[in-house]
TIMI-2910 file (N, C-alpha, C, CB; in pm, 1 decimal, decimal comma, always signed):
<rs>
+----------+----------+----------+----------+----------+----------+----------+----------+----------+----------+----------+----------+------+
!      n_x !      n_y !      n_z !     ca_x !     ca_y !     ca_z !      c_x !      c_y !      c_z !     cb_x !     cb_y !     cb_z ! resn !
+----------+----------+----------+----------+----------+----------+----------+----------+----------+----------+----------+----------+------+
!  -1736,4 !  +1802,1 !   +376,6 !  -1660,2 !  +1679,4 !   +376,3 !  -1596,2 !  +1657,6 !   +512,9 !  -1553,7 !  +1682,2 !   +266,1 !  Met !
!  -1605,0 !  +1538,1 !   +561,3 !  -1548,0 !  +1502,4 !   +690,5 !  -1394,1 !  +1501,7 !   +678,7 !  -1601,9 !  +1362,8 !   +738,6 !  Asp !
!  -1325,7 !  +1569,0 !   +772,0 !  -1177,7 !  +1574,5 !   +761,5 !  -1112,0 !  +1437,3 !   +771,3 !  -1121,1 !  +1664,3 !   +870,7 !  Pro !
!  -1177,0 !  +1340,9 !   +837,2 !  -1116,2 !  +1209,7 !   +846,1 !  -1119,1 !  +1137,2 !   +712,3 !  -1186,1 !  +1127,1 !   +951,3 !  Ser !
!  -1206,7 !  +1175,5 !   +622,5 !  -1210,0 !  +1115,8 !   +487,9 !  -1082,6 !  +1145,9 !   +410,6 !  -1331,3 !  +1167,0 !   +409,4 !  Lys !
!  -1022,2 !  +1260,7 !   +437,5 !   -896,6 !  +1298,2 !   +370,0 !   -790,1 !  +1197,1 !   +404,1 !   -850,4 !  +1440,9 !   +410,3 !  Ile !
!   -783,0 !  +1155,7 !   +530,5 !   -683,7 !  +1057,5 !   +573,5 !   -711,6 !   +918,5 !   +513,6 !   -681,3 !  +1049,2 !   +726,6 !  Phe !
!   -836,3 !   +887,1 !   +496,2 !   -872,0 !   +760,2 !   +434,8 !   -825,6 !   +757,7 !   +287,7 !  -1025,3 !   +736,6 !   +444,5 !  Val !
!   -853,1 !   +865,7 !   +217,5 !   -809,7 !   +874,4 !    +77,8 !   -658,2 !   +871,5 !    +68,5 !   -864,0 !  +1002,0 !    +11,9 !  Tyr !
!   -594,4 !   +941,4 !   +159,6 !   -446,2 !   +942,4 !   +162,9 !   -391,6 !   +802,0 !   +189,0 !   -394,2 !  +1040,4 !   +272,1 !  Phe !
!   -454,9 !   +729,8 !   +279,3 !   -413,0 !   +592,7 !   +309,1 !   -426,7 !   +500,1 !   +187,8 !   -494,7 !   +537,8 !   +425,2 !  Gly !
!   -539,7 !   +511,6 !   +118,6 !   -555,6 !   +431,3 !     -4,2 !   -454,8 !   +470,2 !   -110,4 !   -696,7 !   +446,6 !    -60,1 !  Tyr !
!   -425,7 !   +599,6 !   -120,7 !   -327,5 !   +644,0 !   -218,5 !   -190,1 !   +589,1 !   -185,2 !   -323,4 !   +796,2 !   -225,2 !  Thr !
!   -153,0 !   +590,5 !    -59,5 !    -20,9 !   +540,6 !    -21,8 !    -12,2 !   +388,0 !    -39,9 !    +10,8 !   +579,0 !   +124,3 !  Met !
!   -121,6 !   +317,9 !    -15,1 !   -123,0 !   +174,0 !    -39,4 !   -101,1 !   +145,2 !   -189,0 !   -257,1 !   +112,1 !     +9,2 !  Ala !
!   -167,6 !   +224,7 !   -272,8 !   -149,2 !   +208,0 !   -416,9 !     -7,3 !   +243,8 !   -460,9 !   -249,8 !   +293,5 !   -492,7 !  Ala !
!    +48,7 !   +348,5 !   -401,4 !   +185,1 !   +390,2 !   -436,9 !   +283,6 !   +278,6 !   -400,7 !   +223,6 !   +523,4 !   -364,1 !  Val !
!   +271,1 !   +219,5 !   -280,6 !   +361,2 !   +112,4 !   -240,8 !   +344,0 !     -9,1 !   -331,6 !   +336,9 !    +73,7 !    -94,6 !  Phe !
!   +220,6 !    -41,1 !   -366,9 !   +196,6 !   -154,9 !   -456,6 !   +255,4 !   -135,0 !   -592,1 !    +50,9 !   -180,7 !   -470,4 !  Gly !
!   +237,0 !    -15,0 !   -651,2 !   +291,9 !    +15,6 !   -783,2 !   +444,2 !    +19,5 !   -778,0 !   +236,7 !   +149,8 !   -835,2 !  Val !
!   +499,1 !    +75,5 !   -670,7 !   +642,2 !    +78,3 !   -657,6 !   +703,9 !    -60,8 !   -644,2 !   +679,3 !   +161,6 !   -540,6 !  Leu !
!   +632,4 !   -149,4 !   -573,8 !   +676,5 !   -287,7 !   -562,4 !   +677,5 !   -358,5 !   -697,8 !   +587,2 !   -362,9 !   -465,5 !  Gly !
!   +573,0 !   -337,1 !   -776,3 !   +568,2 !   -397,5 !   -911,1 !   +678,6 !   -340,2 !   -998,4 !   +430,1 !   -373,5 !   -977,7 !  Val !
!   +701,0 !   -208,8 !   -987,6 !   +806,5 !   -144,9 !  -1066,5 !   +943,8 !   -204,1 !  -1032,8 !   +806,9 !     +7,2 !  -1042,0 !  Phe !
!   +972,5 !   -218,6 !   -904,2 !  +1101,8 !   -273,0 !   -863,6 !  +1114,6 !   -419,0 !   -908,5 !  +1119,6 !   -261,9 !   -710,3 !  Val !
!  +1008,2 !   -492,8 !   -903,4 !  +1013,5 !   -633,0 !   -946,0 !  +1034,5 !   -651,4 !  -1094,7 !   +888,2 !   -702,0 !   -906,4 !  Leu !
!   +965,2 !   -573,8 !  -1175,8 !   +962,8 !   -601,8 !  -1318,4 !  +1025,5 !   -497,5 !  -1408,2 !   +826,3 !   -620,7 !  -1359,5 !  Phe !
!  +1031,2 !   -372,6 !  -1364,8 !  +1074,0 !   -264,6 !  -1456,0 !  +1195,2 !   -187,7 !  -1402,4 !   +958,2 !   -167,0 !  -1479,5 !  Phe !
!  +1268,9 !   -240,2 !  -1307,3 !  +1380,7 !   -169,2 !  -1248,2 !  +1493,1 !   -160,0 !  -1351,0 !  +1429,1 !   -239,6 !  -1118,6 !  Phe !
!  +1548,9 !    -41,7 !  -1372,3 !  +1654,3 !    -25,4 !  -1473,6 !  +1783,8 !   -102,8 !  -1439,1 !  +1686,6 !   +123,3 !  -1489,9 !  Pro !
!  +1845,4 !   -155,7 !  -1539,1 !  +1968,0 !   -236,1 !  -1516,7 !  +2089,6 !   -149,9 !  -1489,9 !  +1995,7 !   -325,1 !  -1637,1 !  Glu !
!  +2082,2 !    -18,0 !  -1514,5 !  +2196,4 !    +69,5 !  -1494,9 !  +2239,3 !    +80,6 !  -1348,0 !  +2164,4 !   +205,9 !  -1548,6 !  Glu !
!  +2150,3 !    +45,4 !  -1256,2 !  +2182,4 !    +61,9 !  -1115,0 !  +2262,1 !    -54,9 !  -1056,5 !  +2055,9 !    +79,8 !  -1036,9 !  Phe !
!  +2273,6 !   -165,4 !  -1128,1 !  +2356,3 !   -280,7 !  -1088,2 !  +2318,4 !   -330,7 !   -949,3 !  +2505,6 !   -243,5 !  -1091,0 !  His !
!  +2191,9 !   -357,9 !   -929,0 !  +2142,7 !   -414,3 !   -804,2 !  +2132,0 !   -564,7 !   -822,4 !  +2005,2 !   -351,9 !   -763,1 !  Val !
!  +2182,3 !   -643,8 !   -725,6 !  +2169,3 !   -789,8 !   -739,8 !  +2021,7 !   -832,1 !   -751,7 !  +2235,1 !   -861,1 !   -619,1 !  Pro !
!  +1999,0 !   -932,8 !   -831,9 !  +1860,1 !   -977,6 !   -854,4 !  +1788,4 !  -1021,8 !   -729,1 !  +1858,5 !  -1089,9 !   -951,9 !  Asp !
!  +1858,0 !  -1090,9 !   -641,7 !  +1794,2 !  -1138,2 !   -517,5 !  +1750,3 !  -1020,1 !   -432,0 !  +1890,6 !  -1229,0 !   -437,1 !  Lys !
!  +1832,5 !   -916,4 !   -423,1 !  +1796,1 !   -800,6 !   -344,7 !  +1678,6 !   -725,0 !   -409,4 !  +1917,1 !   -708,2 !   -328,5 !  Phe !
!  +1682,2 !   -713,7 !   -541,5 !  +1575,1 !   -644,6 !   -613,1 !  +1442,0 !   -717,3 !   -592,4 !  +1608,1 !   -634,4 !   -764,0 !  Arg !
!  +1443,1 !   -848,8 !   -605,3 !  +1318,9 !   -926,5 !   -589,6 !  +1271,1 !   -916,7 !   -443,5 !  +1341,3 !  -1077,3 !   -631,0 !  Val !
!  +1361,6 !   -926,9 !   -347,9 !  +1324,0 !   -920,3 !   -208,3 !  +1261,6 !   -785,9 !   -175,1 !  +1444,6 !   -945,7 !   -119,9 !  Met !
!  +1325,8 !   -677,1 !   -221,7 !  +1275,7 !   -544,0 !   -194,8 !  +1141,0 !   -519,4 !   -265,4 !  +1378,8 !   -439,9 !   -238,6 !  Phe !
!  +1127,0 !   -564,2 !   -386,7 !  +1000,2 !   -549,9 !   -456,2 !   +886,7 !   -624,4 !   -390,8 !  +1014,3 !   -596,0 !   -595,5 !  Gly !
!   +913,3 !   -746,2 !   -343,8 !   +811,3 !   -822,9 !   -276,1 !   +770,0 !   -757,0 !   -145,6 !   +859,9 !   -963,2 !   -250,5 !  Val !
!   +868,5 !   -706,2 !    -70,2 !   +838,6 !   -638,1 !    +55,5 !   +749,7 !   -515,5 !    +28,8 !   +970,2 !   -595,9 !   +127,4 !  Val !
!   +786,1 !   -437,0 !    -70,3 !   +703,1 !   -318,8 !   -100,6 !   +562,7 !   -357,5 !   -143,5 !   +768,3 !   -234,7 !   -210,2 !  Leu !
!   +550,7 !   -460,8 !   -225,7 !   +420,9 !   -506,3 !   -270,8 !   +335,8 !   -557,6 !   -153,5 !   +437,7 !   -615,5 !   -376,0 !  Leu !
!   +395,7 !   -638,4 !    -67,4 !   +324,3 !   -689,4 !    +46,8 !   +286,0 !   -579,0 !   +145,6 !   +407,3 !   -793,7 !   +115,6 !  Leu !
!   +371,3 !   -479,4 !   +161,0 !   +336,8 !   -367,3 !   +249,4 !   +220,8 !   -286,5 !   +193,6 !   +458,0 !   -276,3 !   +270,2 !  Tyr !
!   +215,5 !   -270,6 !    +61,9 !   +101,4 !   -202,4 !     +1,5 !    -28,2 !   -279,2 !    +23,7 !   +124,8 !   -182,4 !   -147,4 !  Gly !
!    -21,6 !   -410,8 !     +8,1 !   -138,1 !   -494,4 !    +32,4 !   -180,7 !   -489,4 !   +180,3 !   -108,4 !   -639,1 !     -9,6 !  Ile !
!    -80,8 !   -492,9 !   +269,6 !   -109,8 !   -485,6 !   +412,5 !   -177,3 !   -353,8 !   +448,1 !    +18,3 !   -502,4 !   +493,9 !  Tyr !
!   -128,4 !   -243,7 !   +394,6 !   -187,2 !   -112,5 !   +424,2 !   -331,6 !   -107,7 !   +371,5 !   -101,3 !     +2,4 !   +360,8 !  Arg !
!   -357,1 !   -161,1 !   +254,5 !   -490,8 !   -161,0 !   +198,6 !   -586,9 !   -242,9 !   +285,3 !   -488,2 !   -215,5 !    +56,1 !  Phe !
!   -545,1 !   -360,3 !   +321,8 !   -629,9 !   -449,5 !   +402,6 !   -655,1 !   -391,5 !   +541,4 !   -565,0 !   -588,4 !   +415,1 !  Ile !
!   -551,1 !   -341,8 !   +606,3 !   -569,3 !   -286,0 !   +739,8 !   -658,9 !   -161,2 !   +737,1 !   -433,2 !   -251,7 !   +801,1 !  Ser !
!   -643,1 !    -78,3 !   +633,4 !   -728,5 !    +37,9 !   +622,1 !   -873,1 !     -2,8 !   +595,4 !   -678,0 !   +129,7 !   +511,9 !  Leu !
!   -890,9 !   -104,0 !   +515,1 !  -1026,9 !   -151,5 !   +485,0 !  -1095,6 !   -206,2 !   +609,6 !  -1022,9 !   -259,8 !   +376,2 !  Arg !
!  -1021,7 !   -282,9 !   +689,3 !  -1077,6 !   -338,6 !   +813,9 !  -1113,3 !   -225,9 !   +909,4 !   -977,1 !   -436,4 !   +881,4 !  Ile !
!  -1024,7 !   -128,1 !   +923,9 !  -1051,6 !    -17,4 !  +1014,3 !  -1173,4 !    +62,3 !   +967,1 !   -928,5 !    +73,9 !  +1025,1 !  Lys !
!  -1184,5 !    +80,2 !   +837,3 !  -1297,9 !   +154,7 !   +784,0 !  -1430,8 !    +82,2 !   +810,1 !  -1279,2 !   +177,8 !   +633,9 !  Gln !
!  -1430,2 !    -50,3 !   +795,0 !  -1551,3 !   -128,5 !   +821,0 !  -1591,2 !   -120,9 !   +969,8 !  -1529,6 !   -276,0 !   +778,9 !  Arg !
!  -1491,1 !   -126,6 !  +1058,6 !  -1519,2 !   -116,1 !  +1201,9 !  -1578,3 !    +19,6 !  +1235,7 !  -1391,8 !   -139,8 !  +1283,7 !  Gln !
!  -1524,0 !   +124,0 !  +1175,9 !  -1577,3 !   +259,6 !  +1198,5 !  -1722,4 !   +270,4 !  +1147,7 !  -1487,4 !   +365,7 !  +1127,5 !  Asp !
!  -1748,0 !   +210,1 !  +1031,3 !  -1885,0 !   +213,3 !   +979,4 !  -1983,3 !   +140,7 !  +1068,8 !  -1889,4 !   +153,3 !   +841,7 !  Asp !
!  -1940,0 !    +26,2 !  +1125,7 !  -2029,2 !    -48,5 !  +1216,9 !  -2053,5 !    +30,0 !  +1343,8 !  -1969,9 !   -186,3 !  +1251,5 !  Glu !
!  -1950,2 !    +99,4 !  +1396,0 !  -1967,1 !   +177,1 !  +1517,6 !  -2064,4 !   +294,1 !  +1492,4 !  -1829,9 !   +229,5 !  +1567,9 !  Glu !
!  -2057,2 !   +355,3 !  +1376,9 !  -2148,1 !   +465,7 !  +1345,4 !  -2291,4 !   +416,3 !  +1329,2 !  -2102,8 !   +537,4 !  +1218,0 !  Arg !
!  -2305,4 !   +294,6 !  +1279,3 !  -2441,3 !   +241,0 !  +1259,1 !  -2509,6 !   +213,4 !  +1393,2 !  -2436,4 !   +111,2 !  +1174,6 !  Arg !
!  -2435,3 !   +175,3 !  +1494,9 !  -2496,7 !   +138,5 !  +1622,6 !  -2505,8 !   +253,2 !  +1721,3 !  -2420,1 !    +27,1 !  +1684,8 !  Phe !
!  -2467,3 !   +370,6 !  +1682,4 !  -2479,0 !   +488,6 !  +1771,5 !  -2619,6 !   +544,2 !  +1768,1 !  -2378,5 !   +598,7 !  +1731,1 !  Arg !
+----------+----------+----------+----------+----------+----------+----------+----------+----------+----------+----------+----------+------+
</rs>
């Protein structure tokens, strides 16, 4: 197994973790913590968008690497 594949899998895992955490903060955050709704929504959206950004940027980088390997 190529060692760089481990980093790719780790990147996808972290993108999924940020996305799931964003959904959790948006919809399932416990009320015991007394966080204002506007802050909770803002933080959840930021986490969700960051997870999406990580997934898309990793996907673009992976496609570029695949194209470079094809033309070698």
